[in-house]
All heavy atoms as TSV, in Angstrom:
chain	resi	resn	atom	element	x	y	z
A	1	MET	N	N	80.116	21.426	-20.369
A	1	MET	CA	C	79.574	20.725	-19.213
A	1	MET	C	C	79.730	19.222	-19.474
A	1	MET	O	O	79.420	18.732	-20.546
A	1	MET	CB	C	78.102	21.096	-19.044
A	1	MET	CG	C	77.470	20.467	-17.842
A	1	MET	SD	S	75.735	20.888	-17.589
A	1	MET	CE	C	75.749	22.651	-17.552
A	2	ASN	N	N	80.181	18.526	-18.488
A	2	ASN	CA	C	80.357	17.086	-18.701
A	2	ASN	C	C	79.016	16.350	-18.610
A	2	ASN	O	O	78.027	16.858	-18.114
A	2	ASN	CB	C	81.408	16.500	-17.754
A	2	ASN	CG	C	80.980	16.520	-16.304
A	2	ASN	OD1	O	79.816	16.343	-15.994
A	2	ASN	ND2	N	81.924	16.716	-15.406
A	3	VAL	N	N	79.008	15.142	-19.105
A	3	VAL	CA	C	77.782	14.348	-19.198
A	3	VAL	C	C	77.191	14.065	-17.820
A	3	VAL	O	O	75.972	14.131	-17.627
A	3	VAL	CB	C	78.062	13.024	-19.955
A	3	VAL	CG1	C	76.833	12.130	-19.971
A	3	VAL	CG2	C	78.534	13.316	-21.370
A	4	ASP	N	N	78.039	13.756	-16.826
A	4	ASP	CA	C	77.544	13.468	-15.476
A	4	ASP	C	C	76.830	14.671	-14.882
A	4	ASP	O	O	75.786	14.533	-14.241
A	4	ASP	CB	C	78.699	13.044	-14.561
A	4	ASP	CG	C	79.260	11.675	-14.928
A	4	ASP	OD1	O	78.545	10.894	-15.588
A	4	ASP	OD2	O	80.413	11.401	-14.557
A	5	LYS	N	N	77.405	15.843	-15.077
A	5	LYS	CA	C	76.810	17.065	-14.530
A	5	LYS	C	C	75.460	17.342	-15.198
A	5	LYS	O	O	74.500	17.717	-14.537
A	5	LYS	CB	C	77.769	18.242	-14.728
A	5	LYS	CG	C	77.365	19.476	-13.989
A	5	LYS	CD	C	77.479	19.278	-12.501
A	5	LYS	CE	C	77.334	20.601	-11.788
A	5	LYS	NZ	N	77.259	20.436	-10.349
A	6	GLU	N	N	75.401	17.145	-16.506
A	6	GLU	CA	C	74.153	17.347	-17.246
A	6	GLU	C	C	73.077	16.385	-16.754
A	6	GLU	O	O	71.929	16.773	-16.527
A	6	GLU	CB	C	74.389	17.147	-18.744
A	6	GLU	CG	C	73.152	17.341	-19.595
A	6	GLU	CD	C	72.640	18.763	-19.635
A	6	GLU	OE1	O	73.431	19.703	-19.415
A	6	GLU	OE2	O	71.437	18.938	-19.872
A	7	ALA	N	N	73.421	15.131	-16.550
A	7	ALA	CA	C	72.466	14.134	-16.052
A	7	ALA	C	C	71.991	14.496	-14.649
A	7	ALA	O	O	70.814	14.346	-14.319
A	7	ALA	CB	C	73.098	12.748	-16.063
A	8	GLU	N	N	72.912	14.979	-13.826
A	8	GLU	CA	C	72.555	15.383	-12.470
A	8	GLU	C	C	71.577	16.557	-12.494
A	8	GLU	O	O	70.591	16.568	-11.758
A	8	GLU	CB	C	73.821	15.763	-11.701
A	8	GLU	CG	C	73.572	16.185	-10.273
A	8	GLU	CD	C	74.836	16.622	-9.550
A	8	GLU	OE1	O	75.950	16.285	-9.999
A	8	GLU	OE2	O	74.696	17.311	-8.522
A	9	LEU	N	N	71.827	17.531	-13.350
A	9	LEU	CA	C	70.930	18.681	-13.457
A	9	LEU	C	C	69.557	18.267	-13.972
A	9	LEU	O	O	68.535	18.758	-13.488
A	9	LEU	CB	C	71.536	19.750	-14.366
A	9	LEU	CG	C	72.726	20.507	-13.795
A	9	LEU	CD1	C	73.320	21.432	-14.839
A	9	LEU	CD2	C	72.324	21.299	-12.566
A	10	GLN	N	N	69.516	17.345	-14.919
A	10	GLN	CA	C	68.236	16.869	-15.436
A	10	GLN	C	C	67.460	16.123	-14.350
A	10	GLN	O	O	66.234	16.267	-14.242
A	10	GLN	CB	C	68.449	15.969	-16.654
A	10	GLN	CG	C	68.868	16.737	-17.881
A	10	GLN	CD	C	69.155	15.835	-19.078
A	10	GLN	OE1	O	69.233	14.616	-18.941
A	10	GLN	NE2	N	69.305	16.444	-20.241
A	11	ALA	N	N	68.155	15.336	-13.545
A	11	ALA	CA	C	67.504	14.616	-12.454
A	11	ALA	C	C	66.945	15.594	-11.424
A	11	ALA	O	O	65.810	15.424	-10.946
A	11	ALA	CB	C	68.488	13.650	-11.794
A	12	LYS	N	N	67.704	16.620	-11.090
A	12	LYS	CA	C	67.231	17.628	-10.132
A	12	LYS	C	C	66.035	18.382	-10.688
A	12	LYS	O	O	65.107	18.712	-9.958
A	12	LYS	CB	C	68.364	18.596	-9.772
A	12	LYS	CG	C	69.386	17.967	-8.860
A	12	LYS	CD	C	70.485	18.941	-8.498
A	12	LYS	CE	C	71.497	18.281	-7.574
A	12	LYS	NZ	N	72.561	19.203	-7.190
A	13	ASP	N	N	66.066	18.666	-11.988
A	13	ASP	CA	C	64.950	19.356	-12.630
A	13	ASP	C	C	63.687	18.507	-12.549
A	13	ASP	O	O	62.607	19.022	-12.263
A	13	ASP	CB	C	65.304	19.669	-14.087
A	13	ASP	CG	C	64.270	20.558	-14.746
A	13	ASP	OD1	O	63.943	21.615	-14.172
A	13	ASP	OD2	O	63.783	20.176	-15.833
A	14	ARG	N	N	63.804	17.206	-12.770
A	14	ARG	CA	C	62.645	16.307	-12.671
A	14	ARG	C	C	62.118	16.265	-11.235
A	14	ARG	O	O	60.907	16.274	-11.019
A	14	ARG	CB	C	63.015	14.903	-13.142
A	14	ARG	CG	C	63.074	14.766	-14.665
A	14	ARG	CD	C	63.171	13.320	-15.108
A	14	ARG	NE	N	64.359	12.635	-14.614
A	14	ARG	CZ	C	65.550	12.645	-15.198
A	14	ARG	NH1	N	65.734	13.329	-16.309
A	14	ARG	NH2	N	66.561	11.984	-14.677
A	15	LEU	N	N	63.018	16.212	-10.267
A	15	LEU	CA	C	62.586	16.200	-8.863
A	15	LEU	C	C	61.865	17.487	-8.491
A	15	LEU	O	O	60.850	17.463	-7.786
A	15	LEU	CB	C	63.784	15.981	-7.935
A	15	LEU	CG	C	64.375	14.578	-7.936
A	15	LEU	CD1	C	65.653	14.544	-7.098
A	15	LEU	CD2	C	63.362	13.574	-7.414
A	16	LEU	N	N	62.385	18.623	-8.966
A	16	LEU	CA	C	61.740	19.905	-8.697
A	16	LEU	C	C	60.350	19.936	-9.315
A	16	LEU	O	O	59.389	20.363	-8.675
A	16	LEU	CB	C	62.586	21.061	-9.233
A	16	LEU	CG	C	61.979	22.455	-9.105
A	16	LEU	CD1	C	61.717	22.809	-7.649
A	16	LEU	CD2	C	62.864	23.486	-9.769
A	17	GLU	N	N	60.236	19.451	-10.542
A	17	GLU	CA	C	58.936	19.425	-11.209
A	17	GLU	C	C	57.949	18.537	-10.451
A	17	GLU	O	O	56.795	18.919	-10.248
A	17	GLU	CB	C	59.092	18.926	-12.645
A	17	GLU	CG	C	57.817	19.004	-13.449
A	17	GLU	CD	C	58.011	18.598	-14.898
A	17	GLU	OE1	O	59.153	18.573	-15.385
A	17	GLU	OE2	O	56.993	18.284	-15.527
A	18	LEU	N	N	58.394	17.374	-10.005
A	18	LEU	CA	C	57.526	16.485	-9.221
A	18	LEU	C	C	57.071	17.155	-7.933
A	18	LEU	O	O	55.897	17.069	-7.550
A	18	LEU	CB	C	58.248	15.176	-8.899
A	18	LEU	CG	C	58.458	14.204	-10.061
A	18	LEU	CD1	C	59.381	13.067	-9.641
A	18	LEU	CD2	C	57.123	13.668	-10.550
A	19	ALA	N	N	57.998	17.811	-7.243
A	19	ALA	CA	C	57.665	18.484	-5.989
A	19	ALA	C	C	56.683	19.630	-6.234
A	19	ALA	O	O	55.703	19.780	-5.492
A	19	ALA	CB	C	58.932	19.006	-5.314
A	20	MET	N	N	56.932	20.424	-7.266
A	20	MET	CA	C	56.056	21.560	-7.558
A	20	MET	C	C	54.657	21.093	-7.944
A	20	MET	O	O	53.670	21.747	-7.618
A	20	MET	CB	C	56.651	22.431	-8.665
A	20	MET	CG	C	57.912	23.169	-8.264
A	20	MET	SD	S	57.650	24.446	-7.018
A	20	MET	CE	C	57.044	25.782	-8.044
A	21	ASN	N	N	54.552	19.943	-8.602
A	21	ASN	CA	C	53.246	19.422	-9.006
A	21	ASN	C	C	52.403	18.982	-7.823
A	21	ASN	O	O	51.188	18.845	-7.950
A	21	ASN	CB	C	53.408	18.272	-9.999
A	21	ASN	CG	C	53.820	18.760	-11.370
A	21	ASN	OD1	O	53.613	19.910	-11.725
A	21	ASN	ND2	N	54.425	17.882	-12.144
A	22	LYS	N	N	53.013	18.749	-6.672
A	22	LYS	CA	C	52.273	18.364	-5.471
A	22	LYS	C	C	51.642	19.565	-4.779
A	22	LYS	O	O	50.805	19.410	-3.905
A	22	LYS	CB	C	53.193	17.647	-4.482
A	22	LYS	CG	C	53.659	16.298	-4.964
A	22	LYS	CD	C	54.550	15.642	-3.939
A	22	LYS	CE	C	55.018	14.274	-4.420
A	22	LYS	NZ	N	55.874	13.619	-3.432
A	23	LEU	N	N	52.048	20.766	-5.164
A	23	LEU	CA	C	51.588	21.984	-4.503
A	23	LEU	C	C	50.334	22.538	-5.160
A	23	LEU	O	O	50.082	22.308	-6.346
A	23	LEU	CB	C	52.685	23.050	-4.553
A	23	LEU	CG	C	54.039	22.678	-3.956
A	23	LEU	CD1	C	55.024	23.817	-4.157
A	23	LEU	CD2	C	53.913	22.328	-2.485
A	24	SER	N	N	49.578	23.315	-4.389
A	24	SER	CA	C	48.446	24.041	-4.960
A	24	SER	C	C	48.999	25.173	-5.825
A	24	SER	O	O	50.180	25.509	-5.752
A	24	SER	CB	C	47.570	24.620	-3.842
A	24	SER	OG	O	48.258	25.665	-3.173
A	25	SER	N	N	48.146	25.763	-6.621
A	25	SER	CA	C	48.605	26.837	-7.511
A	25	SER	C	C	49.166	28.024	-6.727
A	25	SER	O	O	50.184	28.601	-7.120
A	25	SER	CB	C	47.490	27.291	-8.451
A	25	SER	OG	O	46.386	27.766	-7.724
A	26	ILE	N	N	48.541	28.371	-5.605
A	26	ILE	CA	C	49.045	29.503	-4.822
A	26	ILE	C	C	50.374	29.147	-4.147
A	26	ILE	O	O	51.279	29.975	-4.066
A	26	ILE	CB	C	48.007	30.044	-3.819
A	26	ILE	CG1	C	48.470	31.410	-3.287
A	26	ILE	CG2	C	47.768	29.063	-2.691
A	26	ILE	CD1	C	47.380	32.214	-2.637
A	27	GLN	N	N	50.517	27.908	-3.706
A	27	GLN	CA	C	51.786	27.479	-3.119
A	27	GLN	C	C	52.898	27.522	-4.172
A	27	GLN	O	O	53.999	27.973	-3.898
A	27	GLN	CB	C	51.671	26.069	-2.545
A	27	GLN	CG	C	50.865	25.994	-1.274
A	27	GLN	CD	C	50.624	24.559	-0.831
A	27	GLN	OE1	O	50.435	23.654	-1.638
A	27	GLN	NE2	N	50.619	24.353	0.487
A	28	ARG	N	N	52.589	27.065	-5.396
A	28	ARG	CA	C	53.588	27.124	-6.483
A	28	ARG	C	C	54.015	28.556	-6.746
A	28	ARG	O	O	55.190	28.848	-6.915
A	28	ARG	CB	C	53.021	26.499	-7.766
A	28	ARG	CG	C	53.147	25.005	-7.818
A	28	ARG	CD	C	52.885	24.459	-9.211
A	28	ARG	NE	N	51.564	24.776	-9.730
A	28	ARG	CZ	C	50.467	24.076	-9.477
A	28	ARG	NH1	N	50.527	23.006	-8.716
A	28	ARG	NH2	N	49.323	24.426	-9.992
A	29	GLU	N	N	53.041	29.459	-6.777
A	29	GLU	CA	C	53.343	30.864	-7.046
A	29	GLU	C	C	54.245	31.446	-5.957
A	29	GLU	O	O	55.214	32.150	-6.239
A	29	GLU	CB	C	52.045	31.671	-7.154
A	29	GLU	CG	C	52.239	33.124	-7.478
A	29	GLU	CD	C	52.738	33.380	-8.886
A	29	GLU	OE1	O	52.612	32.506	-9.755
A	29	GLU	OE2	O	53.267	34.476	-9.114
A	30	VAL	N	N	53.940	31.150	-4.704
A	30	VAL	CA	C	54.750	31.653	-3.585
A	30	VAL	C	C	56.172	31.098	-3.661
A	30	VAL	O	O	57.149	31.837	-3.501
A	30	VAL	CB	C	54.077	31.318	-2.231
A	30	VAL	CG1	C	55.029	31.538	-1.074
A	30	VAL	CG2	C	52.818	32.162	-2.048
A	31	ILE	N	N	56.312	29.802	-3.929
A	31	ILE	CA	C	57.643	29.197	-4.016
A	31	ILE	C	C	58.416	29.771	-5.203
A	31	ILE	O	O	59.608	30.079	-5.088
A	31	ILE	CB	C	57.542	27.655	-4.103
A	31	ILE	CG1	C	56.974	27.087	-2.795
A	31	ILE	CG2	C	58.891	27.030	-4.442
A	31	ILE	CD1	C	57.802	27.384	-1.549
A	32	LYS	N	N	57.748	29.929	-6.335
A	32	LYS	CA	C	58.422	30.522	-7.502
A	32	LYS	C	C	58.928	31.922	-7.180
A	32	LYS	O	O	60.065	32.264	-7.472
A	32	LYS	CB	C	57.474	30.565	-8.702
A	32	LYS	CG	C	57.317	29.233	-9.396
A	32	LYS	CD	C	56.299	29.281	-10.518
A	32	LYS	CE	C	56.658	30.328	-11.533
A	32	LYS	NZ	N	55.700	30.416	-12.645
A	33	ARG	N	N	58.078	32.728	-6.571
A	33	ARG	CA	C	58.462	34.105	-6.254
A	33	ARG	C	C	59.552	34.156	-5.184
A	33	ARG	O	O	60.411	35.025	-5.223
A	33	ARG	CB	C	57.247	34.906	-5.782
A	33	ARG	CG	C	56.284	35.247	-6.891
A	33	ARG	CD	C	55.030	35.906	-6.325
A	33	ARG	NE	N	54.143	36.360	-7.357
A	33	ARG	CZ	C	54.145	37.598	-7.860
A	33	ARG	NH1	N	54.987	38.497	-7.408
A	33	ARG	NH2	N	53.287	37.927	-8.803
A	34	SER	N	N	59.519	33.235	-4.242
A	34	SER	CA	C	60.473	33.258	-3.132
A	34	SER	C	C	61.833	32.675	-3.494
A	34	SER	O	O	62.861	33.158	-3.014
A	34	SER	CB	C	59.918	32.472	-1.937
A	34	SER	OG	O	58.774	33.094	-1.427
A	35	TYR	N	N	61.843	31.631	-4.310
A	35	TYR	CA	C	63.087	30.887	-4.515
A	35	TYR	C	C	63.531	30.718	-5.962
A	35	TYR	O	O	64.721	30.543	-6.210
A	35	TYR	CB	C	62.963	29.484	-3.899
A	35	TYR	CG	C	62.661	29.513	-2.436
A	35	TYR	CD1	C	61.413	29.138	-1.953
A	35	TYR	CD2	C	63.616	29.937	-1.520
A	35	TYR	CE1	C	61.123	29.166	-0.604
A	35	TYR	CE2	C	63.339	29.973	-0.163
A	35	TYR	CZ	C	62.096	29.589	0.283
A	35	TYR	OH	O	61.814	29.626	1.626
A	36	LEU	N	N	62.606	30.742	-6.908
A	36	LEU	CA	C	62.976	30.378	-8.271
A	36	LEU	C	C	63.124	31.560	-9.216
A	36	LEU	O	O	63.880	31.474	-10.183
A	36	LEU	CB	C	61.959	29.375	-8.843
A	36	LEU	CG	C	61.800	28.095	-8.013
A	36	LEU	CD1	C	60.704	27.225	-8.593
A	36	LEU	CD2	C	63.108	27.345	-7.917
A	37	ASP	N	N	62.394	32.637	-8.985
A	37	ASP	CA	C	62.543	33.827	-9.820
A	37	ASP	C	C	63.722	34.642	-9.302
A	37	ASP	O	O	63.897	34.791	-8.102
A	37	ASP	CB	C	61.278	34.684	-9.783
A	37	ASP	CG	C	60.105	34.017	-10.485
A	37	ASP	OD1	O	60.333	33.054	-11.241
A	37	ASP	OD2	O	58.963	34.464	-10.282
A	38	ASN	N	N	64.509	35.164	-10.204
A	38	ASN	CA	C	65.695	35.922	-9.789
A	38	ASN	C	C	65.475	37.426	-9.823
A	38	ASN	O	O	66.392	38.184	-10.073
A	38	ASN	CB	C	66.893	35.548	-10.679
A	38	ASN	CG	C	67.461	34.191	-10.333
A	38	ASN	OD1	O	67.390	33.770	-9.187
A	38	ASN	ND2	N	68.021	33.521	-11.312
A	39	ASP	N	N	64.249	37.843	-9.568
A	39	ASP	CA	C	63.959	39.276	-9.582
A	39	ASP	C	C	64.475	39.977	-8.336
A	39	ASP	O	O	64.572	41.193	-8.307
A	39	ASP	CB	C	62.455	39.526	-9.711
A	39	ASP	CG	C	61.906	39.042	-11.039
A	39	ASP	OD1	O	62.705	38.870	-11.981
A	39	ASP	OD2	O	60.690	38.831	-11.133
A	40	GLY	N	N	64.807	39.222	-7.298
A	40	GLY	CA	C	65.294	39.815	-6.065
A	40	GLY	C	C	64.211	40.559	-5.299
A	40	GLY	O	O	64.493	41.403	-4.473
A	41	GLU	N	N	62.963	40.243	-5.580
A	41	GLU	CA	C	61.862	40.904	-4.882
A	41	GLU	C	C	61.798	40.457	-3.433
A	41	GLU	O	O	62.050	39.314	-3.118
A	41	GLU	CB	C	60.519	40.547	-5.531
A	41	GLU	CG	C	60.204	41.294	-6.771
A	41	GLU	CD	C	58.798	41.006	-7.273
A	41	GLU	OE1	O	58.078	40.196	-6.671
A	41	GLU	OE2	O	58.430	41.618	-8.274
A	42	PHE	N	N	61.441	41.388	-2.590
A	42	PHE	CA	C	61.183	41.052	-1.193
A	42	PHE	C	C	59.790	40.445	-1.100
A	42	PHE	O	O	58.919	40.712	-1.931
A	42	PHE	CB	C	61.268	42.305	-0.314
A	42	PHE	CG	C	62.658	42.868	-0.233
A	42	PHE	CD1	C	62.991	44.029	-0.913
A	42	PHE	CD2	C	63.630	42.235	0.518
A	42	PHE	CE1	C	64.270	44.535	-0.841
A	42	PHE	CE2	C	64.914	42.737	0.601
A	42	PHE	CZ	C	65.240	43.893	-0.089
A	43	ASP	N	N	59.583	39.628	-0.079
A	43	ASP	CA	C	58.294	38.965	0.085
A	43	ASP	C	C	57.141	39.961	0.133
A	43	ASP	O	O	56.087	39.716	-0.435
A	43	ASP	CB	C	58.289	38.107	1.354
A	43	ASP	CG	C	59.068	36.813	1.192
A	43	ASP	OD1	O	59.508	36.493	0.062
A	43	ASP	OD2	O	59.231	36.110	2.208
A	44	TYR	N	N	57.334	41.108	0.780
A	44	TYR	CA	C	56.221	42.044	0.915
A	44	TYR	C	C	55.769	42.593	-0.445
A	44	TYR	O	O	54.598	42.922	-0.630
A	44	TYR	CB	C	56.536	43.179	1.899
A	44	TYR	CG	C	57.514	44.216	1.403
A	44	TYR	CD1	C	57.068	45.341	0.719
A	44	TYR	CD2	C	58.871	44.089	1.633
A	44	TYR	CE1	C	57.958	46.300	0.262
A	44	TYR	CE2	C	59.769	45.037	1.197
A	44	TYR	CZ	C	59.310	46.140	0.504
A	44	TYR	OH	O	60.184	47.084	0.050
A	45	ILE	N	N	56.676	42.659	-1.402
A	45	ILE	CA	C	56.299	43.107	-2.751
A	45	ILE	C	C	55.442	42.030	-3.417
A	45	ILE	O	O	54.408	42.330	-4.018
A	45	ILE	CB	C	57.541	43.423	-3.598
A	45	ILE	CG1	C	58.275	44.625	-3.003
A	45	ILE	CG2	C	57.168	43.673	-5.059
A	45	ILE	CD1	C	59.621	44.923	-3.631
A	46	SER	N	N	55.872	40.777	-3.283
A	46	SER	CA	C	55.092	39.671	-3.846
A	46	SER	C	C	53.711	39.612	-3.217
A	46	SER	O	O	52.719	39.352	-3.911
A	46	SER	CB	C	55.818	38.344	-3.628
A	46	SER	OG	O	57.008	38.297	-4.379
A	47	CYS	N	N	53.628	39.862	-1.908
A	47	CYS	CA	C	52.332	39.851	-1.218
A	47	CYS	C	C	51.390	40.865	-1.849
A	47	CYS	O	O	50.224	40.553	-2.132
A	47	CYS	CB	C	52.496	40.205	0.258
A	47	CYS	SG	S	53.435	39.020	1.197
A	48	GLY	N	N	51.893	42.058	-2.056
A	48	GLY	CA	C	51.070	43.106	-2.660
A	48	GLY	C	C	50.615	42.738	-4.056
A	48	GLY	O	O	49.454	42.941	-4.417
A	49	GLU	N	N	51.512	42.187	-4.834
A	49	GLU	CA	C	51.169	41.791	-6.198
A	49	GLU	C	C	50.172	40.645	-6.229
A	49	GLU	O	O	49.347	40.556	-7.127
A	49	GLU	CB	C	52.432	41.400	-6.966
A	49	GLU	CG	C	53.348	42.569	-7.258
A	49	GLU	CD	C	54.675	42.182	-7.885
A	49	GLU	OE1	O	54.993	40.983	-7.957
A	49	GLU	OE2	O	55.392	43.099	-8.317
A	50	MET	N	N	50.257	39.779	-5.236
A	50	MET	CA	C	49.351	38.636	-5.182
A	50	MET	C	C	48.058	38.948	-4.434
A	50	MET	O	O	47.113	38.167	-4.468
A	50	MET	CB	C	50.052	37.450	-4.499
A	50	MET	CG	C	51.215	36.897	-5.300
A	50	MET	SD	S	52.083	35.571	-4.432
A	50	MET	CE	C	50.829	34.271	-4.474
A	51	GLY	N	N	48.018	40.072	-3.737
A	51	GLY	CA	C	46.816	40.465	-3.004
A	51	GLY	C	C	46.582	39.664	-1.736
A	51	GLY	O	O	45.433	39.421	-1.359
A	52	ILE	N	N	47.678	39.254	-1.086
A	52	ILE	CA	C	47.551	38.526	0.182
A	52	ILE	C	C	48.414	39.207	1.239
A	52	ILE	O	O	49.341	39.941	0.912
A	52	ILE	CB	C	47.951	37.032	0.051
A	52	ILE	CG1	C	49.396	36.884	-0.426
A	52	ILE	CG2	C	46.995	36.305	-0.877
A	52	ILE	CD1	C	49.894	35.442	-0.486
A	53	SER	N	N	48.108	38.943	2.496
A	53	SER	CA	C	48.870	39.544	3.588
A	53	SER	C	C	50.226	38.853	3.725
A	53	SER	O	O	50.408	37.719	3.258
A	53	SER	CB	C	48.098	39.423	4.904
A	53	SER	OG	O	48.032	38.059	5.309
A	54	GLU	N	N	51.151	39.531	4.390
A	54	GLU	CA	C	52.472	38.932	4.616
A	54	GLU	C	C	52.361	37.681	5.477
A	54	GLU	O	O	53.073	36.704	5.237
A	54	GLU	CB	C	53.417	39.947	5.274
A	54	GLU	CG	C	53.890	41.011	4.316
A	54	GLU	CD	C	54.929	41.928	4.930
A	54	GLU	OE1	O	56.013	41.433	5.302
A	54	GLU	OE2	O	54.645	43.133	5.037
A	55	SER	N	N	51.476	37.691	6.456
A	55	SER	CA	C	51.344	36.506	7.304
A	55	SER	C	C	50.794	35.327	6.499
A	55	SER	O	O	51.237	34.187	6.673
A	55	SER	CB	C	50.473	36.784	8.529
A	55	SER	OG	O	49.173	37.162	8.149
A	56	SER	N	N	49.857	35.593	5.598
A	56	SER	CA	C	49.350	34.523	4.729
A	56	SER	C	C	50.453	34.011	3.811
A	56	SER	O	O	50.596	32.804	3.608
A	56	SER	CB	C	48.180	35.016	3.881
A	56	SER	OG	O	47.057	35.265	4.679
A	57	PHE	N	N	51.237	34.916	3.261
A	57	PHE	CA	C	52.345	34.544	2.383
A	57	PHE	C	C	53.317	33.629	3.113
A	57	PHE	O	O	53.703	32.581	2.597
A	57	PHE	CB	C	53.053	35.817	1.891
A	57	PHE	CG	C	54.079	35.584	0.821
A	57	PHE	CD1	C	53.730	35.616	-0.517
A	57	PHE	CD2	C	55.404	35.366	1.153
A	57	PHE	CE1	C	54.685	35.422	-1.512
A	57	PHE	CE2	C	56.372	35.164	0.179
A	57	PHE	CZ	C	56.001	35.200	-1.163
A	58	ARG	N	N	53.693	34.020	4.336
A	58	ARG	CA	C	54.632	33.206	5.128
A	58	ARG	C	C	54.046	31.843	5.476
A	58	ARG	O	O	54.736	30.828	5.433
A	58	ARG	CB	C	55.047	33.960	6.392
A	58	ARG	CG	C	55.997	35.111	6.130
A	58	ARG	CD	C	56.589	35.667	7.421
A	58	ARG	NE	N	55.574	36.134	8.358
A	58	ARG	CZ	C	55.066	37.349	8.385
A	58	ARG	NH1	N	55.489	38.255	7.525
A	58	ARG	NH2	N	54.176	37.688	9.283
A	59	ARG	N	N	52.751	31.818	5.808
A	59	ARG	CA	C	52.088	30.554	6.139
A	59	ARG	C	C	52.039	29.634	4.916
A	59	ARG	O	O	52.346	28.440	5.005
A	59	ARG	CB	C	50.682	30.801	6.671
A	59	ARG	CG	C	49.943	29.516	7.051
A	59	ARG	CD	C	48.501	29.764	7.452
A	59	ARG	NE	N	47.756	30.620	6.545
A	59	ARG	CZ	C	47.271	30.231	5.350
A	59	ARG	NH1	N	47.464	29.016	4.919
A	59	ARG	NH2	N	46.588	31.078	4.599
A	60	ILE	N	N	51.667	30.187	3.779
A	60	ILE	CA	C	51.594	29.401	2.544
A	60	ILE	C	C	52.978	28.854	2.189
A	60	ILE	O	O	53.124	27.688	1.819
A	60	ILE	CB	C	51.028	30.251	1.381
A	60	ILE	CG1	C	49.556	30.572	1.655
A	60	ILE	CG2	C	51.213	29.548	0.051
A	60	ILE	CD1	C	48.996	31.669	0.771
A	61	LYS	N	N	54.017	29.698	2.340
A	61	LYS	CA	C	55.376	29.253	2.053
A	61	LYS	C	C	55.802	28.122	2.989
A	61	LYS	O	O	56.336	27.108	2.546
A	61	LYS	CB	C	56.359	30.417	2.184
A	61	LYS	CG	C	57.766	30.054	1.755
A	61	LYS	CD	C	58.854	31.066	2.125
A	61	LYS	CE	C	58.612	32.458	1.733
A	61	LYS	NZ	N	59.795	33.330	1.961
A	62	ALA	N	N	55.524	28.296	4.277
A	62	ALA	CA	C	55.894	27.257	5.259
A	62	ALA	C	C	55.151	25.952	4.980
A	62	ALA	O	O	55.743	24.873	5.042
A	62	ALA	CB	C	55.586	27.756	6.673
A	63	ASP	N	N	53.857	26.050	4.642
A	63	ASP	CA	C	53.083	24.853	4.321
A	63	ASP	C	C	53.638	24.164	3.082
A	63	ASP	O	O	53.737	22.937	3.041
A	63	ASP	CB	C	51.605	25.209	4.104
A	63	ASP	CG	C	50.884	25.587	5.381
A	63	ASP	OD1	O	51.431	25.349	6.472
A	63	ASP	OD2	O	49.759	26.135	5.271
A	64	ALA	N	N	53.995	24.937	2.080
A	64	ALA	CA	C	54.515	24.375	0.837
A	64	ALA	C	C	55.851	23.671	1.060
A	64	ALA	O	O	56.093	22.587	0.528
A	64	ALA	CB	C	54.671	25.470	-0.219
A	65	ILE	N	N	56.693	24.265	1.853
A	65	ILE	CA	C	58.017	23.678	2.105
A	65	ILE	C	C	57.892	22.388	2.897
A	65	ILE	O	O	58.684	21.461	2.713
A	65	ILE	CB	C	58.912	24.694	2.833
A	65	ILE	CG1	C	59.262	25.830	1.880
A	65	ILE	CG2	C	60.175	24.038	3.372
A	65	ILE	CD1	C	59.948	27.004	2.544
A	66	SER	N	N	56.874	22.298	3.751
A	66	SER	CA	C	56.735	21.112	4.598
A	66	SER	C	C	56.124	19.915	3.883
A	66	SER	O	O	56.111	18.817	4.426
A	66	SER	CB	C	55.913	21.444	5.839
A	66	SER	OG	O	54.560	21.671	5.489
A	67	ILE	N	N	55.633	20.113	2.666
A	67	ILE	CA	C	55.007	19.000	1.924
A	67	ILE	C	C	56.054	18.030	1.448
A	67	ILE	O	O	57.100	18.343	1.027
A	67	ILE	CB	C	54.163	19.540	0.730
A	67	ILE	CG1	C	52.936	20.234	1.280
A	67	ILE	CG2	C	53.777	18.423	-0.207
A	67	ILE	CD1	C	52.044	20.851	0.241
């Protein structure tokens, strides 16, 4: 990997960390499960594991993305 690409990835990682730190713990969990974990789980599975309804999951995700 070239140096420019490595620096770019590190910068993106810092931006992601800053953005995630602005979220509540439940918002972080929803975003991690929806976009960052590569388990390929459907949202309804995450809802069951988290003990929240699908509509709550979608609302929390939408709120988190809009921050």
